[in-house]
C-alpha positions as semicolon CSV with decimal commas, in nm:
position;residue;x (nm);y (nm);z (nm)
1;M;0,000;0,000;0,000
2;K;0,291;0,239;0,065
3;K;0,400;0,206;-0,299
4;L;0,047;0,295;-0,410
5;F;0,051;0,602;-0,184
6;V;0,382;0,718;-0,334
7;L;0,244;0,669;-0,686
8;L;-0,066;0,876;-0,614
9;L;0,139;1,143;-0,437
10;S;0,344;1,185;-0,754
11;L;0,044;1,216;-0,986
12;A;-0,001;1,581;-0,894
13;T;0,326;1,664;-1,067
14;L;0,286;1,421;-1,359
15;P;-0,034;1,524;-1,539
16;G;0,061;1,359;-1,866
17;A;0,271;1,069;-1,743
18;F;0,044;0,793;-1,871
19;G;-0,160;0,720;-2,180
20;Q;-0,511;0,582;-2,193
21;N;-0,682;0,833;-1,966
22;G;-1,052;0,888;-1,917
23;S;-1,234;1,190;-2,060
24;L;-1,422;1,474;-1,889
25;L;-1,745;1,635;-2,005
26;D;-1,909;1,946;-1,855
27;T;-2,278;2,026;-1,882
28;N;-2,570;2,199;-1,710
29;L;-2,880;2,005;-1,617
30;P;-3,215;2,186;-1,583
31;S;-3,399;2,100;-1,263
32;H;-3,763;2,130;-1,169
33;F;-3,662;2,123;-0,802
34;F;-3,420;2,418;-0,816
35;G;-3,572;2,626;-1,093
36;W;-3,228;2,673;-1,249
37;N;-2,957;2,467;-1,417
38;R;-2,711;2,267;-1,207
39;G;-2,351;2,220;-1,319
40;V;-2,262;1,855;-1,375
41;H;-1,925;1,705;-1,473
42;V;-1,899;1,354;-1,615
43;Y;-1,589;1,133;-1,629
44;L;-1,595;0,848;-1,882
45;P;-1,335;0,570;-1,850
46;P;-1,071;0,508;-2,118
47;S;-1,244;0,201;-2,262
48;Y;-1,580;0,375;-2,300
49;P;-1,544;0,477;-2,668
50;T;-1,379;0,151;-2,776
51;Q;-1,606;-0,103;-2,601
52;P;-1,960;-0,003;-2,706
53;Q;-2,123;-0,310;-2,552
54;R;-1,977;-0,254;-2,207
55;H;-2,167;-0,097;-1,915
56;Y;-2,006;0,064;-1,610
57;P;-2,062;0,125;-1,238
58;V;-2,126;0,488;-1,143
59;L;-1,995;0,707;-0,861
60;Y;-2,191;1,025;-0,781
61;L;-1,997;1,310;-0,620
62;H;-2,080;1,633;-0,437
63;D;-1,885;1,962;-0,463
64;G;-1,840;1,874;-0,828
65;Q;-1,646;2,182;-0,929
66;N;-1,356;2,069;-0,709
67;V;-1,316;1,695;-0,777
68;F;-1,156;1,665;-1,123
69;S;-0,820;1,789;-1,253
70;S;-0,997;2,028;-1,492
71;A;-1,055;2,254;-1,189
72;G;-0,683;2,340;-1,191
73;T;-0,407;2,320;-0,934
74;N;-0,487;2,649;-0,759
75;C;-0,860;2,609;-0,696
76;V;-1,011;2,602;-0,346
77;F;-0,777;2,861;-0,195
78;G;-0,471;2,692;-0,341
79;W;-0,539;2,336;-0,223
80;G;-0,615;2,218;-0,576
81;S;-0,880;1,968;-0,683
82;W;-0,926;1,607;-0,573
83;E;-0,794;1,502;-0,919
84;L;-1,019;1,197;-0,903
85;D;-0,993;1,142;-1,278
86;R;-0,616;1,096;-1,253
87;T;-0,642;0,881;-0,942
88;V;-0,904;0,653;-1,100
89;D;-0,697;0,628;-1,420
90;A;-0,391;0,521;-1,217
91;L;-0,583;0,273;-1,001
92;C;-0,746;0,111;-1,303
93;R;-0,415;0,081;-1,488
94;S;-0,262;-0,093;-1,188
95;G;-0,560;-0,329;-1,152
96;K;-0,665;-0,190;-0,810
97;M;-1,025;-0,107;-0,907
98;Q;-1,288;-0,138;-1,178
99;E;-1,332;0,122;-1,448
100;I;-1,623;0,349;-1,354
101;I;-1,822;0,647;-1,471
102;M;-1,814;0,944;-1,233
103;V;-2,084;1,212;-1,214
104;A;-1,995;1,521;-1,010
105;V;-2,259;1,780;-0,916
106;D;-2,159;2,139;-0,838
107;N;-2,249;2,272;-0,496
108;S;-2,464;2,585;-0,456
109;F;-2,517;2,881;-0,226
110;A;-2,740;2,648;-0,018
111;R;-2,462;2,392;0,040
112;L;-2,514;2,364;0,418
113;E;-2,887;2,304;0,387
114;E;-2,864;2,078;0,080
115;Y;-2,596;1,852;0,227
116;G;-2,712;1,856;0,591
117;G;-2,973;1,580;0,573
118;R;-3,311;1,595;0,742
119;H;-3,352;1,776;1,075
120;H;-3,492;1,534;1,333
121;V;-3,686;1,711;1,606
122;P;-3,823;1,498;1,891
123;G;-4,197;1,467;1,852
124;G;-4,200;1,635;1,512
125;P;-4,147;1,544;1,146
126;A;-3,799;1,519;0,997
127;T;-3,771;1,802;0,745
128;N;-3,523;2,004;0,540
129;M;-3,666;2,126;0,211
130;A;-3,327;2,213;0,059
131;F;-3,196;1,862;0,125
132;E;-3,520;1,708;0,000
133;N;-3,491;1,905;-0,325
134;Y;-3,128;1,800;-0,372
135;E;-3,216;1,439;-0,292
136;A;-3,504;1,445;-0,542
137;F;-3,282;1,605;-0,806
138;L;-3,020;1,331;-0,771
139;I;-3,267;1,043;-0,767
140;T;-3,545;1,150;-1,004
141;E;-3,367;1,384;-1,248
142;L;-2,991;1,333;-1,258
143;K;-2,957;0,956;-1,220
144;P;-3,232;0,871;-1,472
145;Q;-3,072;1,104;-1,727
146;M;-2,726;0,956;-1,671
147;D;-2,873;0,606;-1,711
148;R;-3,037;0,712;-2,038
149;E;-2,741;0,895;-2,188
150;Y;-2,455;0,671;-2,080
151;R;-2,394;0,298;-2,060
152;T;-2,433;0,261;-1,686
153;L;-2,499;-0,036;-1,463
154;P;-2,802;0,126;-1,297
155;G;-2,858;-0,110;-1,001
156;A;-2,769;-0,020;-0,644
157;A;-2,490;-0,279;-0,635
158;H;-2,307;-0,072;-0,897
159;T;-2,396;0,279;-0,775
160;A;-2,221;0,474;-0,499
161;V;-2,205;0,830;-0,368
162;M;-1,905;1,009;-0,217
163;G;-1,818;1,343;-0,064
164;S;-1,611;1,525;0,196
165;S;-1,705;1,723;0,506
166;L;-2,074;1,812;0,455
167;G;-2,066;1,609;0,134
168;G;-1,953;1,307;0,336
169;L;-2,247;1,344;0,572
170;C;-2,482;1,388;0,275
171;S;-2,350;1,071;0,111
172;L;-2,423;0,860;0,418
173;V;-2,770;1,009;0,460
174;L;-2,856;0,941;0,095
175;A;-2,746;0,578;0,113
176;W;-2,915;0,531;0,451
177;E;-3,247;0,657;0,318
178;H;-3,213;0,504;-0,031
179;P;-3,012;0,180;-0,021
180;E;-3,221;0,069;-0,318
181;I;-3,046;0,345;-0,519
182;F;-2,701;0,379;-0,362
183;G;-2,524;0,055;-0,270
184;G;-2,217;0,237;-0,140
185;A;-2,132;0,562;0,039
186;A;-1,800;0,725;0,124
187;S;-1,746;1,004;0,375
188;L;-1,405;1,176;0,395
189;S;-1,367;1,407;0,697
190;G;-1,743;1,385;0,749
191;A;-1,906;1,688;0,916
192;F;-2,099;1,485;1,173
193;Q;-2,108;1,783;1,408
194;V;-2,373;1,949;1,189
195;E;-2,713;2,008;1,352
196;Q;-2,584;1,898;1,692
197;T;-2,471;1,560;1,556
198;N;-2,822;1,500;1,424
199;F;-2,739;1,199;1,203
200;L;-2,529;1,029;1,470
201;N;-2,761;1,085;1,767
202;E;-3,108;1,091;1,611
203;V;-3,063;0,839;1,327
204;L;-2,785;0,590;1,397
205;K;-2,807;0,565;1,776
206;S;-3,184;0,523;1,771
207;F;-3,179;0,250;1,505
208;H;-3,227;-0,112;1,616
209;G;-3,310;-0,288;1,291
210;Q;-3,105;-0,498;1,053
211;P;-2,808;-0,346;0,866
212;K;-2,906;-0,186;0,540
213;P;-2,763;-0,317;0,211
214;F;-2,495;-0,059;0,137
215;R;-2,119;-0,040;0,189
216;V;-1,972;0,234;0,408
217;Y;-1,632;0,401;0,388
218;L;-1,534;0,651;0,661
219;D;-1,213;0,841;0,720
220;S;-1,066;1,144;0,894
221;G;-0,737;1,300;0,980
222;V;-0,631;1,402;1,330
223;V;-0,595;1,781;1,301
224;S;-0,817;2,053;1,156
225;F;-0,871;2,427;1,194
226;R;-1,248;2,382;1,197
227;T;-1,305;2,078;1,418
228;G;-0,978;2,027;1,604
229;D;-0,938;1,660;1,517
230;D;-1,083;1,668;1,163
231;G;-1,401;1,518;1,303
232;G;-1,209;1,209;1,412
233;S;-1,385;1,153;1,744
234;L;-1,732;1,178;1,590
235;T;-1,629;0,962;1,293
236;K;-1,514;0,699;1,544
237;Q;-1,860;0,708;1,703
238;V;-2,029;0,681;1,364
239;A;-1,815;0,377;1,279
240;A;-1,901;0,221;1,615
241;E;-2,274;0,267;1,554
242;F;-2,254;0,107;1,211
243;R;-2,072;-0,187;1,368
244;R;-2,328;-0,211;1,648
245;I;-2,608;-0,231;1,391
246;G;-2,427;-0,509;1,209
247;W;-2,193;-0,369;0,944
248;T;-1,878;-0,585;0,933
249;N;-1,703;-0,649;0,601
250;D;-1,918;-0,377;0,442
251;L;-1,756;-0,110;0,659
252;Q;-1,408;0,042;0,623
253;W;-1,280;0,309;0,862
254;F;-0,941;0,476;0,821
255;V;-0,764;0,738;1,034
256;D;-0,488;0,939;0,864
257;G;-0,265;0,947;1,170
258;K;-0,035;1,241;1,094
259;P;0,002;1,529;0,848
260;L;0,272;1,507;0,584
261;T;0,625;1,619;0,663
262;P;0,793;1,903;0,471
263;A;0,990;1,645;0,269
264;E;0,668;1,466;0,172
265;L;0,496;1,795;0,092
266;E;0,783;1,890;-0,140
267;K;0,724;1,571;-0,341
268;S;0,348;1,625;-0,349
269;G;0,351;1,931;-0,574
270;L;0,146;2,136;-0,326
271;R;0,219;2,508;-0,341
272;R;0,494;2,596;-0,095
273;D;0,286;2,873;0,063
274;K;0,034;2,605;0,173
275;W;0,286;2,380;0,349
276;A;0,253;2,531;0,699
277;E;-0,125;2,504;0,681
278;A;-0,104;2,146;0,547
279;Q;0,090;2,046;0,859
280;T;-0,187;2,172;1,088
281;S;-0,505;2,074;0,902
282;Q;-0,609;1,759;0,712
283;D;-0,958;1,889;0,636
284;N;-0,900;2,005;0,277
285;E;-0,888;1,895;-0,086
286;F;-0,517;1,820;-0,072
287;Y;-0,558;1,544;0,187
288;W;-0,883;1,420;0,034
289;R;-0,693;1,387;-0,294
290;L;-0,438;1,163;-0,121
291;R;-0,692;0,957;0,076
292;S;-0,953;0,907;-0,197
293;W;-0,790;0,590;-0,335
294;R;-0,894;0,401;-0,023
295;A;-1,261;0,480;-0,078
296;L;-1,241;0,409;-0,452
297;T;-1,080;0,067;-0,415
298;F;-1,322;-0,025;-0,135
299;L;-1,637;0,076;-0,326
300;F;-1,526;-0,055;-0,666
301;P;-1,275;-0,338;-0,613
302;P;-1,144;-0,521;-0,920
303;L;-1,376;-0,787;-1,055
304;E;-1,300;-1,149;-0,982
305;P;-1,158;-1,332;-1,287
306;K;-1,425;-1,533;-1,467
């Protein structure tokens, strides 16, 4: 695994080091639920144009303007994008995961409300209209269109959702409420403190049924400007609740135990003016870029030989 980490660390400085890369498409999708167009970015795997009979698993992503290399190396206050297209290309070439389609949805001015899940009030209904509109957009508008326009494998077993911080929380809520749609969910540095730990305390801790049929990936660092420990203590509690309910092999939890050293940061290609900050906070696109391979290989492992 250390060799894989070194390979992915070097990708930031080798944008054209390999052939046979996937392609990126940008579009805007009209939505009845928003009343305006939503930016959507689609990654198609290298084999897509040459294997017309083949269908692919799909990963849906939040904060879509920040996840692919097309966003540039200086986006998000200099942290750069997740570069998921390059990471997936490298993982597929090395046989670590399946080829997939990725669909990334831009966030909006209502990011907190859209990603925050439903608000559970004791004795009252669980509501959050912004989240409900975003949820309905993904499930009834975006996914059906992607399944029509591209050669997807539309079933839940081949569909996952992933995000960071609020997007990580949103991913878990979506899979929890719709395991018939999303068979996998990944949360990187999940913002479980939102709404007084609403999802942890009012959803997971109060649940006493059977585990739901979706795979769960959780991670965090150990330092963050915003949450002190990058949400690590709450992520640990979330992982414990999933295990209590009955998740075993379908749960992976990783803690990134220490920030990178200056020597490692020099190899990473991160702007030098961000190094000091990178040593005191793992709650940013730079670290999500480095940790994302764990979620990708967990959600979409290579197929067993026939």
